[in-house]
Backbone bond lengths (Angstrom), bond angles and torsions (degrees), N, CA, C in turn:
res aa  C-N    CA-C-N  psi(-1)  N-CA   C-N-CA  omega(-1)  CA-C   N-CA-C  phi
1 M - - - 1.417 - - 1.511 110.01 -
2 L 1.404 114.47 138.47 1.479 119.19 -175.73 1.555 106.47 -81.74
3 D 1.427 114.37 125.85 1.290 124.07 171.05 1.546 109.93 -81.70
4 E 1.226 119.35 96.19 1.537 123.50 -176.28 1.528 116.60 -50.20
5 Q 1.395 114.50 -38.11 1.428 116.53 -175.45 1.579 109.92 -79.03
6 A 1.301 117.91 -34.53 1.433 126.49 172.71 1.493 107.47 -58.42
7 K 1.321 119.27 -56.05 1.359 126.25 -176.87 1.586 112.53 -56.08
8 K 1.262 118.43 -43.57 1.450 125.46 -179.33 1.585 102.98 -68.84
9 T 1.126 122.83 -50.05 1.463 128.28 -178.17 1.600 107.99 -54.48
10 I 1.179 116.24 -57.14 1.491 123.34 -175.88 1.556 113.08 -67.96
11 L 1.269 113.20 -41.54 1.528 112.93 178.60 1.503 110.60 -68.48
12 R 1.349 120.05 -25.74 1.418 119.91 175.71 1.494 117.06 -78.22
13 K 1.392 116.79 -5.03 1.301 126.57 175.53 1.524 119.39 -82.52
14 I 1.484 108.33 -16.39 1.434 116.03 175.47 1.496 111.74 -69.95
15 P 1.315 118.09 124.41 1.471 120.04 -170.29 1.665 111.87 -77.16
16 H 1.294 114.90 143.12 1.465 120.03 -175.91 1.493 109.41 -135.33
17 G 1.311 120.97 136.05 1.486 123.58 163.37 1.591 110.39 -79.00
18 L 1.257 111.59 171.61 1.534 120.56 174.65 1.377 113.47 -118.29
19 Y 1.322 115.75 135.21 1.432 123.68 -170.02 1.559 108.22 -137.11
20 I 1.377 116.67 154.33 1.397 119.22 167.81 1.503 106.87 -104.96
21 C 1.317 113.78 114.75 1.516 119.23 179.81 1.533 108.19 -87.55
22 G 1.356 119.03 116.15 1.370 118.94 179.87 1.470 109.75 -101.94
23 V 1.360 120.53 133.52 1.490 124.86 -172.58 1.545 106.38 -130.58
24 K 1.344 115.60 164.67 1.368 122.53 177.46 1.577 113.76 -151.47
25 E 1.294 113.34 152.74 1.504 117.81 175.95 1.558 104.60 -144.99
26 G 1.239 119.54 112.46 1.489 120.74 -169.84 1.506 112.60 57.85
27 E 1.284 115.98 -117.45 1.450 117.13 179.28 1.601 115.89 -99.97
28 E 1.386 108.12 -5.89 1.533 112.99 -179.77 1.458 111.74 -83.04
29 V 1.323 119.22 141.06 1.418 123.39 174.14 1.477 109.03 -123.85
30 N 1.275 113.24 162.20 1.462 124.48 -175.55 1.493 108.70 -155.65
31 G 1.282 117.63 164.11 1.493 123.42 174.72 1.510 111.85 -150.78
32 F 1.314 120.00 154.31 1.502 123.06 177.89 1.546 105.33 -152.29
33 T 1.268 110.70 151.01 1.535 120.63 172.43 1.419 110.03 -70.00
34 A 1.323 115.33 120.49 1.517 119.33 178.52 1.564 110.17 -113.40
35 S 1.201 117.28 142.11 1.470 121.42 175.55 1.522 114.72 -131.19
36 W 1.312 119.05 -15.79 1.453 117.63 -178.01 1.558 103.90 -96.22
37 V 1.347 120.30 73.99 1.413 127.05 -175.57 1.546 109.37 -128.72
38 M 1.258 119.10 144.57 1.489 121.31 171.11 1.534 111.54 -162.16
39 Q 1.364 116.59 159.27 1.434 119.12 178.43 1.623 106.54 -74.91
40 G 1.138 119.75 147.80 1.525 120.93 -175.36 1.472 113.37 -124.74
41 S 1.422 123.29 -14.08 1.414 126.79 179.29 1.487 110.22 -169.87
42 F 1.418 109.88 149.29 1.531 115.91 178.10 1.593 107.74 -84.87
43 Q 1.313 115.00 -41.41 1.530 121.88 -172.90 1.509 109.91 -138.29
44 P 1.332 115.96 109.60 1.481 126.38 -10.06 1.447 108.47 -66.77
45 P 1.381 119.52 163.20 1.480 124.62 175.52 1.463 113.00 -70.76
46 L 1.367 114.76 112.87 1.500 118.48 -177.65 1.494 112.89 -117.87
47 V 1.286 119.34 143.91 1.409 125.67 175.23 1.497 109.30 -124.31
48 I 1.353 119.21 141.16 1.514 123.92 -173.14 1.450 100.38 -115.20
49 N 1.419 112.92 126.67 1.432 120.64 -179.94 1.551 106.41 -131.51
50 C 1.291 114.29 121.52 1.477 118.53 -177.39 1.545 109.04 -100.97
51 V 1.348 117.70 125.46 1.444 121.71 -164.84 1.669 107.25 -125.60
52 K 1.232 117.86 132.25 1.488 119.97 178.73 1.429 109.51 -60.21
53 Q 1.395 117.73 129.40 1.431 127.00 -175.92 1.513 118.62 -62.29
54 D 1.337 117.03 -29.27 1.449 117.39 -176.13 1.484 112.35 -103.62
55 S 1.389 117.01 27.32 1.463 125.95 176.21 1.595 108.38 -94.47
56 R 1.345 113.23 154.83 1.426 114.40 176.77 1.607 110.14 -75.31
57 S 1.345 116.69 -25.94 1.463 117.66 178.23 1.604 108.57 -70.16
58 H 1.297 117.07 -32.06 1.524 118.48 175.80 1.575 107.45 -60.64
59 A 1.231 120.79 -46.74 1.419 124.23 179.15 1.541 109.89 -60.03
60 M 1.403 117.66 -41.60 1.363 118.58 -178.70 1.466 114.42 -67.60
61 I 1.305 118.82 -34.96 1.461 122.68 177.30 1.492 107.22 -68.17
62 K 1.332 123.82 -47.51 1.424 126.77 -179.76 1.550 112.40 -58.06
63 S 1.363 117.06 -33.24 1.494 125.71 -177.50 1.559 105.45 -77.84
64 S 1.384 117.94 -52.18 1.411 121.46 -168.89 1.696 114.26 -88.83
65 Q 1.334 112.74 -25.62 1.444 119.37 178.62 1.583 109.78 68.26
66 V 1.336 117.32 29.79 1.489 121.67 -178.83 1.401 106.81 -148.82
67 F 1.434 115.34 149.22 1.443 126.09 168.82 1.457 111.69 -154.17
68 A 1.434 112.47 159.86 1.452 115.67 175.21 1.503 107.90 -124.58
69 L 1.359 123.01 150.71 1.334 130.11 175.21 1.524 108.67 -118.80
70 S 1.388 115.59 116.18 1.478 120.14 168.84 1.517 106.63 -95.99
71 I 1.268 115.75 129.17 1.393 127.95 -178.05 1.492 111.38 -83.57
72 L 1.314 120.06 109.16 1.417 126.50 179.07 1.437 114.96 -73.69
73 E 1.394 117.48 143.21 1.501 125.05 -178.48 1.515 111.19 -92.67
74 A 1.368 118.18 146.81 1.498 113.52 173.68 1.465 111.08 -55.99
75 G 1.263 111.58 139.33 1.405 122.12 -172.96 1.548 113.82 99.14
76 Q 1.174 123.61 -9.36 1.486 125.88 -179.99 1.488 112.97 -94.54
77 K 1.238 117.16 39.55 1.504 123.91 -178.47 1.552 107.70 -65.69
78 E 1.356 115.26 -43.21 1.449 115.04 178.94 1.532 117.27 -60.21
79 L 1.359 114.29 -38.06 1.506 118.89 172.22 1.523 108.68 -59.86
80 A 1.297 113.67 -50.40 1.620 119.23 -177.57 1.504 106.74 -54.37
81 Q 1.393 118.28 -41.30 1.466 119.66 -172.15 1.569 110.21 -73.09
82 K 1.250 121.52 -28.55 1.458 131.85 -179.06 1.517 108.46 -58.83
83 F 1.528 110.33 -42.61 1.501 113.46 -174.26 1.384 110.67 -99.10
84 F 1.333 126.84 11.30 1.480 129.92 167.77 1.554 110.40 -75.66
85 K 1.303 119.24 -20.85 1.434 122.00 -175.41 1.515 111.67 -87.82
86 P 1.333 118.42 141.58 1.506 120.02 -178.73 1.566 104.53 -66.50
87 Q 1.363 111.24 145.67 1.576 116.98 -175.88 1.426 109.51 -65.69
88 R 1.407 124.60 -33.02 1.432 122.15 -179.60 1.485 111.51 -61.08
89 R 1.271 117.86 -29.96 1.505 122.59 -173.29 1.498 114.46 -76.30
90 I 1.412 113.87 -39.47 1.334 121.82 -173.72 1.553 121.70 -113.58
91 G 1.406 111.13 1.25 1.457 118.89 -176.55 1.577 110.62 81.78
92 N 1.374 113.24 -150.10 1.408 121.90 -172.90 1.561 108.45 -76.02
93 K 1.327 115.65 105.80 1.488 120.94 -179.24 1.628 112.10 -63.15
94 F 1.409 114.02 -27.93 1.435 120.59 -176.94 1.565 112.40 -83.60
95 E 1.305 117.02 -2.89 1.434 121.54 -169.67 1.530 114.22 -53.92
96 D 1.360 121.73 -44.09 1.458 123.99 170.89 1.415 115.47 -117.22
97 V 1.360 119.12 34.03 1.370 125.28 169.94 1.521 112.43 -119.86
98 E 1.341 115.17 123.53 1.405 122.88 175.83 1.502 117.44 -65.92
99 F 1.356 114.03 120.52 1.499 113.76 -174.05 1.520 106.24 -149.11
100 Y 1.219 121.49 165.31 1.432 131.27 168.61 1.480 112.07 -134.16
101 L 1.438 110.91 160.74 1.487 115.58 176.38 1.612 110.87 -85.95
102 G 1.217 113.32 134.57 1.512 111.20 175.34 1.436 113.88 -91.13
103 E 1.366 116.43 -167.47 1.508 121.25 -177.63 1.554 111.79 -56.78
104 T 1.311 116.59 -28.24 1.482 121.15 -175.66 1.559 110.47 -84.16
105 G 1.329 111.39 -15.86 1.514 116.10 -174.26 1.543 109.04 92.98
106 C 1.263 116.74 -2.43 1.478 121.02 -178.29 1.583 109.52 -82.06
107 P 1.325 122.59 144.48 1.330 123.95 -178.25 1.607 112.80 -73.51
108 I 1.378 115.57 136.48 1.402 119.29 179.53 1.614 105.50 -124.03
109 I 1.412 112.61 131.08 1.371 119.26 -176.36 1.568 112.12 -73.92
110 S 1.304 120.38 118.50 1.589 121.21 -178.89 1.471 112.65 -58.29
111 D 1.370 119.08 -43.63 1.496 118.05 -174.54 1.438 113.56 -95.99
112 T 1.371 110.06 67.36 1.558 122.63 174.12 1.544 109.05 -131.36
113 L 1.347 113.88 -179.63 1.425 117.58 173.43 1.493 113.76 -73.10
114 G 1.330 115.40 -30.42 1.484 116.88 178.95 1.508 104.09 163.47
115 Y 1.384 115.95 -165.78 1.480 121.53 -172.07 1.496 112.89 -156.21
116 V 1.306 115.89 162.09 1.425 125.46 162.98 1.454 111.49 -130.98
117 E 1.244 113.81 141.27 1.570 119.18 177.84 1.557 102.91 -110.68
118 C 1.347 111.81 139.31 1.558 115.40 -176.94 1.525 107.16 -129.57
119 R 1.402 109.67 152.43 1.479 119.12 167.16 1.521 107.87 -110.40
120 V 1.329 119.93 126.09 1.402 122.38 -172.11 1.536 106.48 -66.38
121 V 1.368 114.93 129.31 1.567 119.89 -179.49 1.557 105.56 -119.12
122 G 1.245 122.52 -2.66 1.453 119.95 179.47 1.558 107.53 -175.46
123 S 1.395 117.43 157.27 1.381 118.95 176.81 1.585 109.80 -154.20
124 V 1.271 111.64 152.14 1.584 114.77 174.79 1.483 105.46 -130.96
125 E 1.275 115.80 124.07 1.496 121.12 174.45 1.539 112.15 -102.70
126 Q 1.288 112.19 100.52 1.440 119.89 177.97 1.422 110.08 -137.41
127 G 1.327 119.05 146.02 1.450 122.05 177.90 1.595 106.60 63.97
128 D 1.415 115.77 -148.13 1.474 119.04 -173.67 1.624 113.62 -95.63
129 H 1.423 115.43 0.96 1.314 121.93 179.67 1.478 110.08 -123.51
130 T 1.484 116.03 148.58 1.503 114.05 167.38 1.548 108.55 -100.94
131 V 1.298 115.38 138.73 1.505 119.41 170.62 1.470 110.27 -87.47
132 F 1.387 116.64 110.22 1.454 121.56 -177.84 1.588 99.99 -99.49
133 V 1.416 110.49 129.42 1.399 117.44 168.85 1.572 108.63 -99.06
134 G 1.319 111.21 121.53 1.533 110.41 178.75 1.488 108.11 -120.86
135 E 1.417 107.88 140.26 1.466 114.85 172.48 1.501 113.27 -87.17
136 V 1.260 119.58 124.82 1.478 121.39 -176.75 1.542 111.26 -67.06
137 I 1.327 118.82 116.56 1.434 125.20 179.98 1.479 112.44 -108.70
138 A 1.271 119.59 -10.62 1.492 121.37 172.33 1.486 109.02 -159.18
139 A 1.279 113.63 154.02 1.571 120.82 -179.83 1.476 109.72 -154.78
140 G 1.290 112.02 158.61 1.471 117.60 177.74 1.499 109.56 -160.39
141 V 1.393 114.95 157.51 1.460 123.33 178.96 1.477 108.38 -115.49
142 H 1.272 119.78 123.51 1.545 122.44 -178.93 1.571 104.55 -89.65
143 R 1.414 116.10 -41.84 1.500 114.23 -176.37 1.657 106.21 -167.62
144 D 1.153 116.78 172.90 1.583 117.76 178.86 1.489 107.22 -97.53
145 G 1.334 119.97 153.16 1.412 125.27 -174.96 1.487 113.04 165.81
146 D 1.369 119.27 173.41 1.423 119.29 178.24 1.584 109.78 -96.25
147 P 1.195 116.58 145.97 1.473 122.58 -176.09 1.570 110.15 -74.32
148 L 1.345 117.18 150.86 1.429 127.64 175.19 1.575 105.37 -73.80
149 L 1.311 117.69 126.08 1.433 123.27 171.98 1.444 114.21 -102.58
150 L 1.249 117.94 148.28 1.526 122.08 -178.76 1.553 107.40 -62.35
151 E 1.213 112.82 -46.11 1.495 120.12 177.69 1.499 118.85 -49.43
152 S 1.397 112.16 -38.90 1.465 120.44 -178.19 1.621 109.93 -73.54
153 T 1.275 116.92 -10.88 1.522 116.88 -178.33 1.564 108.46 -92.73
154 G 1.195 117.91 -19.02 1.517 114.52 -174.21 1.613 112.80 84.84
155 W 1.374 111.91 1.63 1.494 117.08 175.51 1.508 109.45 -88.52
156 Q 1.321 115.15 163.40 1.470 121.87 171.43 1.502 109.30 -131.77
157 Y 1.335 114.34 134.69 1.453 119.29 174.69 1.487 103.56 -138.04
158 G 1.270 118.59 109.18 1.408 121.38 -179.75 1.568 113.10 130.53
159 G 1.279 114.75 174.82 1.464 119.97 -177.62 1.465 113.03 96.00
């Protein structure tokens, strides 16, 4: 029998970085704070990005088949928090955030450690998130630094 409290406690111990996932559909761009992200392969270079199925960004990734991940630096909790909120509730999340469009047309946050841009090469829709497998087609380094970790924010996502 599954001990729900033990499951929640242990799953929340899995370490996660925080990223801003930039997405696009046509001329529309959006972004959200992602934490269920990992590298999946060296050759070809693959990134795994798990996205909540009932989100607008999920629909945009399914339509465009591309996404970008801007890697947040330790101390950028406020920026991560800005992108946790659904766009329809707070308006344009990019209004006061400097960004540029990458090769995929997805927004990349300028004030981050760097980014990868991915083309979706596979997906698995199970549970309440879709596992998108993205092949890295572009990458860049903005600066050196330590990544922002979910644990350091005091937030919890998972369990």
